[in-house]
Residue, then its C-alpha position, 0 to 999 in steps of 0.5 A: m559765795e566764792k565770788n564774794k571771797i575773791e572780791n574781799l581778797l581783791h580789796k585786801i590786796i589793794e589795801a596791802t599794796n597801798k601800804n607797801r606790804i605786798s611786792w609786785q613783779r612784772i612777769e616779762k619785760a614788755s608785758f602788761s602783767f604783774k604777780a605777787k606771792i601771798t603765802d604759798n599762793t600767787v595772784y596776777v593782775h593783767g591789763g591790756s587792750g585789743g581795741m578794748v581796755f580790759f583788766s583781770f585778777i587771777i588767783f593760783n594756789s600753791n600747786g599752780d591751779e587757777i582757783g579764782k578770777l575776776s575780769s572787767f568783762d564780767f561787768t561787775e562793781s569790781d571792774n574799777e577795783i581790778e583796774k585800781l589794783y593793776n595801776l598799783a601793781r604796775k607802780n610798785a613793780l616798776g618803781i615809778d614813784e622812786s624814779l620820778d622822785e629821783m628825777n625831780d631831786f636831780l632837777d631841783s639840784i641843777i636849777 
């Protein structure tokens, strides 16, 4: 039951991120981890590789306690969804669309 709640939350966070209703932040300058506040709780999405690509989605309550986790090592249907959230969070936190649009607009103005 708990896993279903976490997977449902993951899907809702993906949808809200797609609609730019959640703001993500990179945890550290050179990290592959991003976080977002949802009410008084915090969700993290991590991506990385150590010879093997992996993604994880972790939920902390307002006291900082880990209350839920999904990982691509679980080999579930959620694996692709965790990767999807990671890519959306990265795009949101780093302002990728804005930077690409800015460069395209500049280049359009000079060529």
